[in-house]
C-alpha positions, 0 to 999 in steps of 0.5 A, spaced: 500 500 500 502 507 499 502 512 504 504 519 504 510 520 508 513 526 512 520 525 510 523 530 515 520 536 519 518 542 514 513 545 509 509 541 504 515 539 500 517 534 505 511 530 503 513 523 499 509 517 497 512 511 499 510 503 499 509 500 505 506 493 507 499 493 509 497 492 516 493 486 519 487 486 523 487 483 530 481 482 535 476 487 534 479 491 529 477 493 522 482 493 516 479 499 512 481 501 504 481 508 505 478 512 499 478 519 502 481 523 508 481 530 510 486 535 512 487 538 519 491 544 522 494 538 527 497 535 520 500 541 518 503 542 525 505 535 525 508 536 518 513 542 521 515 537 527 511 541 532 505 536 534 508 529 535 504 523 534 501 519 540 504 513 542 503 507 537 501 511 531 506 512 525 510 518 527 511 520 519 504 519 517 499 524 519 492 524 518 486 524 523 480 522 519 478 517 514 472 514 509 472 508 506 470 500 506 472 494 510 476 489 507 477 485 513 475 484 520 478 481 526 475 475 529 472 479 535 468 484 530 461 484 531 458 491 528 461 491 521 462 486 515 467 486 509 464 491 504 461 496 509 462 503 508 465 506 514 468 513 517 472 515 523 477 518 527 484 515 528 490 518 532 494 518 526 496 514 520 490 516 515 494 518 510 495 511 508 491 507 502 489 502 508 489 502 516 486 498 522 482 501 527 477 498 533 470 497 531 468 501 536 471 507 534 468 507 527 462 509 524 457 507 518 457 512 513 450 516 512 447 514 506 446 520 503 454 521 503 459 519 498 466 517 501 469 524 499 463 528 503 464 522 509 472 524 510 470 531 511 465 529 517 469 526 523 474 531 526 470 537 524 463 534 527 465 530 532 469 536 535 464 541 535 458 536 537 463 534 543 464 541 545 458 544 544 453 539 546 456 534 550 461 538 554 457 545 553 450 543 554 447 547 548 440 548 549 435 550 544 434 558 544 441 559 546 446 564 543 452 561 541 459 565 539 463 561 534 470 563 532 473 561 525 466 560 523 468 559 516 473 553 518 471 546 518 469 545 525 466 552 525 462 551 519 460 544 523 458 548 529 454 553 526 450 547 522 449 543 529 447 550 532 442 551 527 439 544 527 438 545 535 435 551 534 440 556 537 442 563 534 449 563 532 454 569 531 461 568 527 467 571 527 473 571 522 479 574 519 476 574 511 470 578 509 469 573 503 469 567 507 464 570 512 459 571 507 458 564 506 456 563 513 449 565 512 449 558 508 450 555 515 445 559 519 449 564 522 445 570 523 451 575 524 458 575 523 464 580 525 470 581 521 476 581 526 481 584 522 485 588 528 490 586 533 488 585 538 481 583 535 475 586 537 468 583 537 465 583 544 461 590 543 458 587 537 456 581 540 453 584 546 449 589 541 447 583 537 444 580 543 441 586 546 446 587 551 446 580 554 452 577 551 452 569 548 450 563 553 456 559 549 462 560 546 466 555 541 473 558 541 477 555 536 483 560 536 485 562 543 491 567 544 488 574 544 481 572 542 480 569 549 480 575 553 475 578 548 471 572 548 470 572 556 467 580 555 462 577 550 459 572 555 452 572 558 452 571 566 454 564 567 456 563 560 460 557 558 467 558 554 469 551 550 477 552 548 478 548 542 484 551 538 490 555 539 491 558 532 492 565 535 497 563 540 498 559 547 498 565 552 493 570 553 492 576 559 485 575 562 481 579 567 479 575 572 474 579 575 470 578 568 470 571 570 468 572 577 463 577 577 459 573 571 460 567 574 463 564 567 465 557 566 472 556 561 473 549 559 479 546 555 478 540 551 482 536 546 480 530 542 486 526 539 490 525 545 484 522 549 484 515 551 480 510 546 475 509 551 473 516 551 473 516 544 469 510 543 463 513 548 463 519 543 462 515 537 456 512 541 453 518 542 454 521 535 451 515 532 445 516 537 444 524 536 449 526 530 449 521 525 441 521 524 441 529 522 446 527 516 441 521 514 435 527 514 440 532 510 439 537 516 447 537 516 452 537 510 459 537 510 462 543 508 468 541 503 472 546 500 476 542 495 478 535 493 485 533 491 488 527 489 493 524 494 499 526 489 497 533 489 497 533 497 503 538 497 498 543 494 493 542 499 497 543 504 499 549 501 492 552 501 491 550 508 497 554 510 495 560 506 488 560 510 485 560 503 479 555 505 472 555 507 470 548 510 475 542 509 480 540 504 479 532 502 485 528 499 482 522 495 486 516 493 485 514 486 
């Protein structure tokens, strides 16, 4: 089988296709023929040598999500059979023609989706669903602030909010990208083109001075203190990303007087048991919304795997809306 290998830390030029032996499923594992995968910021960081792969995962093959079909099953598999269309998250190694994964971490591909659409689903939608619903306790009628709303996770979060009857306000640094947000049910957008970013007053104005009930912060850095100022009393902030930096100066009086809740969350490094529980929750509450077409993955472009360097360059240049998908030919 072929894999897309990181030959050394660097830019997209260090990526090369290489032949490797195919894995063999054992126990409750599935062997999946990967038809498509998608890019994530974590892949870009790993490419530059700034995000090490978890133990047991190939250090030189990135990729966190996949969609494909089951080629073989281990002797303990009960949920899937050969030929099933499946998708899911892995700790790494999804930039391979074949991979093995535990059956409880895999999901059936919703009927309306093809493999390229399904490959854009797991990381964005499971991250957004876990943060907003399972940890953030999103409720009908609430107001939600979503940073980087034109990203893969941001667009997924906006659609989940719409499906659950919540109002959304989205931020971004590119006016053309923000113009797309109405497609996902975003009621108001705020352009953050200053340093530091300023959006709290616009958010309060859009919510009648109250602020938002829930915020999904995919950016971090200087966005966090401004996000806290945009919150309603007892508001909940879910910190998911650190694209704008790992450090921020926070006014703790804002946290105290408004009784705010700040939760940090990651997905890749969680133990398998927690990922399996997330998959079960998603199968019950999230995937039916894809079957009914209430949710649709936002795909910016589909590149053949041999053009992976071009796709990584586009991501690094922040040229995308939604997800970039890589497809094996």
